[in-house]
C-alpha positions as CSV (number, residue, x, y, z in Angstrom):
1,M,54.7,-161.5,-116.4
2,I,53.0,-158.2,-116.5
3,P,53.3,-157.7,-112.7
4,V,57.1,-158.1,-112.9
5,L,57.5,-155.4,-115.6
6,A,55.4,-153.0,-113.7
7,A,57.5,-153.4,-110.6
8,A,60.7,-152.9,-112.5
9,A,59.4,-149.7,-114.2
10,A,58.3,-148.3,-110.8
11,A,61.8,-148.6,-109.2
12,P,63.5,-145.2,-108.8
13,V,66.5,-144.5,-110.9
14,P,69.5,-143.1,-108.9
15,V,70.2,-139.4,-109.7
16,D,73.7,-137.9,-109.5
17,N,73.3,-134.7,-107.3
18,T,77.0,-134.0,-107.1
19,P,76.9,-130.8,-109.3
20,V,74.1,-129.4,-107.3
21,L,75.8,-130.1,-104.0
22,R,79.1,-128.6,-105.3
23,A,77.3,-125.4,-106.3
24,L,75.7,-125.2,-102.9
25,E,79.1,-125.6,-101.2
26,F,80.5,-122.8,-103.3
27,G,77.5,-120.6,-102.5
28,V,77.9,-121.1,-98.7
29,I,81.6,-120.4,-98.9
30,L,80.9,-117.2,-100.9
31,L,78.3,-116.1,-98.3
32,L,80.8,-116.7,-95.5
33,W,83.5,-114.6,-97.3
34,L,81.0,-111.8,-97.9
35,F,80.0,-111.8,-94.2
36,F,83.6,-111.8,-93.2
37,M,84.4,-108.8,-95.5
38,W,81.3,-107.0,-94.2
39,V,82.6,-107.4,-90.6
40,V,86.1,-106.2,-91.5
41,R,84.7,-103.1,-93.3
42,A,82.4,-102.3,-90.3
43,V,85.4,-102.4,-87.9
44,W,87.6,-100.4,-90.3
45,V,84.9,-97.7,-90.6
46,E,84.8,-97.4,-86.9
47,V,88.5,-97.1,-86.1
48,R,90.0,-95.4,-89.1
49,P,91.0,-91.7,-88.7
50,L,89.2,-89.1,-90.7
51,K,90.9,-87.1,-93.4
52,R,91.6,-83.5,-92.6
53,K,89.2,-80.9,-94.1
54,R,90.8,-77.6,-94.7
55,R,88.7,-74.6,-93.9
56,R,89.3,-71.1,-95.0
57,G,88.6,-68.1,-92.9
58,R,90.1,-66.0,-90.2
59,D,89.1,-65.9,-86.6
60,V,90.4,-63.0,-84.4
61,N,92.0,-64.1,-81.2
62,P,90.3,-62.4,-78.2
63,V,92.3,-59.8,-76.3
64,V,92.5,-60.3,-72.5
65,D,94.5,-57.9,-70.4
66,G,96.3,-56.5,-73.4
67,K,97.6,-59.9,-74.4
68,R,96.3,-62.1,-77.2
69,R,94.9,-65.3,-75.8
70,R,94.2,-68.4,-77.7
71,S,91.0,-70.1,-76.5
72,L,90.8,-73.3,-78.4
73,R,88.0,-75.8,-78.0
74,L,87.3,-79.3,-79.0
75,H,84.3,-79.8,-81.3
76,V,82.9,-83.3,-81.6
77,I,82.4,-84.2,-85.3
78,R,82.1,-88.0,-85.0
79,P,80.2,-90.1,-84.0
80,D,77.2,-88.4,-85.5
81,D,75.0,-88.8,-82.4
82,Q,77.5,-86.8,-80.4
83,A,78.3,-84.2,-83.1
84,G,78.0,-80.6,-82.0
85,R,79.2,-81.0,-78.5
86,V,81.9,-78.5,-77.6
87,Y,84.5,-78.8,-74.8
88,D,86.5,-75.9,-73.5
89,V,90.2,-76.7,-73.0
90,G,91.7,-75.1,-69.9
91,E,95.3,-75.4,-68.8
92,E,95.2,-79.2,-68.7
93,V,92.4,-81.7,-69.4
94,T,92.2,-85.5,-69.9
95,V,90.2,-87.3,-72.5
96,G,88.8,-90.7,-71.8
97,R,86.0,-92.9,-70.4
98,A,86.9,-92.4,-66.7
99,P,84.4,-90.4,-64.7
100,G,87.0,-87.7,-63.7
101,C,88.0,-86.8,-67.3
102,G,87.5,-83.2,-68.4
103,V,86.4,-84.5,-71.8
104,P,84.3,-87.6,-71.0
105,I,83.7,-90.0,-73.9
106,D,82.1,-92.8,-71.9
107,Y,80.0,-93.8,-74.9
108,D,83.2,-94.8,-76.9
109,S,84.2,-98.4,-76.3
110,Y,87.4,-97.9,-78.4
111,A,88.7,-95.2,-76.0
112,S,90.8,-96.1,-72.9
113,N,89.8,-94.8,-69.4
114,L,92.6,-92.2,-69.5
115,H,93.3,-92.0,-73.2
116,A,95.0,-88.6,-73.8
117,R,96.0,-85.4,-72.1
118,L,95.7,-81.9,-73.5
119,F,97.8,-79.2,-71.9
120,R,99.1,-75.7,-72.6
121,L,102.8,-75.0,-72.9
122,D,104.1,-71.5,-73.7
123,G,100.6,-70.5,-74.9
124,D,100.2,-73.4,-77.3
125,L,97.9,-76.4,-77.0
126,W,99.6,-79.8,-77.0
127,V,98.3,-83.4,-76.8
128,E,100.0,-86.6,-75.7
129,D,98.8,-90.1,-75.7
130,L,98.6,-91.8,-72.2
131,A,99.6,-95.3,-73.4
132,S,96.2,-96.0,-74.8
133,T,95.3,-99.3,-76.5
134,N,94.1,-97.8,-79.8
135,G,96.3,-94.8,-79.9
136,T,95.7,-91.1,-80.4
137,W,95.7,-89.6,-83.9
138,V,96.2,-86.1,-85.1
139,N,95.3,-85.4,-88.7
140,T,95.3,-89.2,-89.6
141,V,98.8,-89.7,-88.1
142,R,99.2,-91.7,-84.9
143,I,101.2,-89.8,-82.4
144,E,104.0,-91.3,-80.3
145,E,105.0,-88.2,-78.4
146,R,103.5,-84.9,-77.5
147,T,102.2,-83.0,-80.5
148,K,101.2,-79.4,-80.9
149,L,97.6,-78.7,-81.9
150,Q,96.4,-75.8,-84.0
151,K,93.0,-74.6,-85.1
152,G,91.5,-76.9,-87.7
153,D,93.4,-80.0,-86.6
154,L,91.5,-83.3,-86.2
155,L,92.1,-85.2,-83.0
156,Q,90.9,-88.8,-82.9
157,V,90.6,-90.5,-79.6
158,G,89.2,-94.1,-79.9
159,G,86.3,-93.8,-82.3
160,T,85.6,-90.1,-81.4
161,V,86.9,-87.4,-83.7
162,F,87.3,-83.8,-82.5
163,E,88.1,-80.7,-84.5
164,V,90.2,-78.1,-82.7
165,G,88.6,-74.7,-83.1
166,R,87.6,-71.6,-81.3
């Protein structure tokens, strides 16, 4: 009789693992949501327009042939690895990823091949979107028609942000 009792005592008792499995399910769902929110935040940081920073100070317009001439330039301020680049704006220039653009931003996958056009009209600098996918933004406002640019304005083309300056 002793061998029968020993065999009965050695049999494993079934354990209910349901609470542990339920906790693991919720943990996996939480990790998936955190990953999803991380991806959404990363995309938002790349495509959101920057807020305009106001700068004080006065620049004197150069005088050429007795007339005041506004020579505005585009200063790259974002992305950080391109910051500091300066592009002169002539009478007309295009911005985009295409090789013939006067302001090439071939590093920016959010920009269209021909994204925007900057041109002078009556001595002022204007920008217009060229039916780009992600739009052109001036001071955090998406433009739908040609818009006048002034010194200190922020121009966002794709993920690249320019500041209009001298």
